[in-house]
PLY file of the C-alpha trace (Angstrom):
ply
format ascii 1.0
element vertex 151
property float x
property float y
property float z
element edge 150
property int vertex1
property int vertex2
end_header
-10.77 -11.58 -8.30
-7.96 -9.21 -8.58
-8.19 -5.67 -7.69
-4.67 -4.89 -8.74
-2.12 -5.62 -11.80
1.62 -4.59 -11.30
5.01 -4.93 -13.10
7.59 -6.63 -11.57
10.64 -5.10 -12.17
9.10 -3.49 -15.14
8.71 -6.49 -17.43
5.36 -4.87 -18.22
4.78 -1.58 -19.73
1.70 -1.67 -22.31
-1.68 -2.46 -22.23
-1.52 -5.31 -24.16
1.18 -6.86 -21.15
-1.18 -6.64 -19.13
-3.97 -8.27 -20.89
-5.89 -4.77 -21.62
-7.34 -2.67 -24.31
-8.67 0.69 -24.40
-12.32 0.65 -25.39
-14.68 4.31 -25.74
-12.23 5.87 -24.08
-11.71 3.17 -20.73
-9.26 0.61 -20.04
-11.15 -2.69 -19.90
-9.87 -6.42 -19.24
-11.72 -9.09 -21.21
-14.19 -9.50 -18.73
-15.48 -5.97 -19.11
-13.61 -4.66 -15.93
-12.73 -1.19 -16.06
-9.05 -0.10 -14.60
-7.10 3.00 -14.29
-3.37 3.21 -14.56
-1.16 4.17 -11.51
2.35 3.43 -10.44
2.36 0.85 -7.41
4.69 -0.72 -4.92
8.08 0.39 -4.83
10.55 -2.28 -4.46
13.38 0.22 -4.19
13.93 1.08 -7.71
10.54 3.30 -8.04
7.04 2.73 -8.65
6.36 -0.34 -10.63
3.73 0.10 -13.71
0.18 -1.31 -12.63
-3.43 -0.88 -12.82
-6.19 -0.59 -10.26
-9.59 -2.01 -10.60
-12.41 1.13 -10.65
-13.18 2.31 -8.29
-10.42 1.92 -6.14
-11.63 0.26 -2.45
-11.48 2.15 0.47
-9.12 1.63 3.14
-10.95 -1.16 5.33
-10.91 -3.30 2.01
-7.35 -2.20 1.01
-6.04 -2.98 4.63
-7.78 -6.73 4.30
-5.67 -7.19 1.31
-2.71 -5.67 2.14
-2.80 -7.62 5.66
-3.11 -11.12 3.84
0.15 -13.03 4.24
0.66 -13.76 0.49
2.43 -11.72 -1.84
0.50 -11.05 -4.45
-0.51 -7.57 -7.02
-3.19 -7.19 -4.55
-1.05 -7.19 -1.45
1.37 -5.06 -3.02
-1.26 -2.90 -4.93
-3.28 -2.34 -1.81
-0.13 -1.35 0.26
0.94 0.92 -2.37
-2.69 2.95 -2.44
-2.77 3.13 1.33
0.75 4.25 1.53
-0.20 7.09 -0.73
-3.76 7.55 -0.22
-4.48 6.66 3.59
-1.25 7.36 5.33
-3.30 8.64 8.66
-5.67 5.51 8.48
-2.68 3.45 8.49
-0.94 4.86 11.48
-4.11 4.53 13.39
-4.65 1.10 12.38
-1.16 0.13 13.34
-1.63 1.69 16.29
-5.06 -0.38 17.23
-2.51 -3.54 16.13
0.03 -2.21 18.97
-2.89 -1.86 21.98
-4.37 -5.21 20.91
-0.93 -7.08 19.98
-0.36 -9.38 17.20
1.65 -12.36 16.36
5.20 -12.30 15.08
4.38 -13.42 11.55
1.53 -10.51 11.10
4.30 -8.41 12.95
6.91 -8.83 10.42
4.83 -8.88 7.11
3.40 -5.53 8.44
6.70 -4.28 8.96
8.15 -5.64 5.53
5.07 -4.53 3.66
4.88 -0.82 4.93
8.61 -0.43 5.34
8.18 0.38 9.27
11.78 -0.65 9.89
12.64 3.11 9.26
10.71 5.55 11.62
9.78 7.79 8.84
6.98 10.52 9.10
4.46 8.78 6.97
1.72 11.35 7.42
3.59 14.75 6.86
2.20 17.30 4.58
3.64 20.72 3.37
1.39 22.66 5.36
0.97 20.92 8.45
2.62 22.94 11.44
6.05 22.00 13.23
4.46 20.49 16.16
2.09 17.97 14.65
4.82 16.87 12.13
6.81 16.30 15.39
3.92 14.75 17.22
3.27 12.64 14.06
6.82 11.68 13.68
7.10 10.34 17.22
3.58 8.03 16.61
5.55 6.59 13.58
8.65 6.07 15.78
6.88 4.34 18.47
5.22 2.14 15.36
8.72 1.42 14.25
9.34 0.40 17.59
6.79 -2.12 18.22
7.03 -3.69 14.68
10.61 -4.22 15.09
10.83 -5.82 18.11
12.41 -9.34 18.37
10.23 -12.16 19.46
0 1
1 2
2 3
3 4
4 5
5 6
6 7
7 8
8 9
9 10
10 11
11 12
12 13
13 14
14 15
15 16
16 17
17 18
18 19
19 20
20 21
21 22
22 23
23 24
24 25
25 26
26 27
27 28
28 29
29 30
30 31
31 32
32 33
33 34
34 35
35 36
36 37
37 38
38 39
39 40
40 41
41 42
42 43
43 44
44 45
45 46
46 47
47 48
48 49
49 50
50 51
51 52
52 53
53 54
54 55
55 56
56 57
57 58
58 59
59 60
60 61
61 62
62 63
63 64
64 65
65 66
66 67
67 68
68 69
69 70
70 71
71 72
72 73
73 74
74 75
75 76
76 77
77 78
78 79
79 80
80 81
81 82
82 83
83 84
84 85
85 86
86 87
87 88
88 89
89 90
90 91
91 92
92 93
93 94
94 95
95 96
96 97
97 98
98 99
99 100
100 101
101 102
102 103
103 104
104 105
105 106
106 107
107 108
108 109
109 110
110 111
111 112
112 113
113 114
114 115
115 116
116 117
117 118
118 119
119 120
120 121
121 122
122 123
123 124
124 125
125 126
126 127
127 128
128 129
129 130
130 131
131 132
132 133
133 134
134 135
135 136
136 137
137 138
138 139
139 140
140 141
141 142
142 143
143 144
144 145
145 146
146 147
147 148
148 149
149 150
């Protein structure tokens, strides 16, 4: 059961490319599942064209999809929604992993998927006070250090 469909290097653009149709104002697949359009994972050249199953799952479900060590639309789709909609939850989850520890393979997968090689403040908001921004950046920096450590 897929929760995300996305292009790869923009090889899909239309509903038909994804096997979807517009019916009664809703985008549906042949099995009647409703989908919503959304820009998905950015591999470096901009968000890929994609669709998310409606309703979009919550953070716990998304992080379980993203944590799987397979490269699929679900893994990258879940990661992109987490980065956009749940950056604070992601930070807390990664900090939790730092406390309990994880194996090298998981650390490497999460580092690649969430682009943790750069200590970027993913939780910053325009209305966030400067001190809170600095604190958040410090937290992300520690996460970056942990997930980039060598064995």
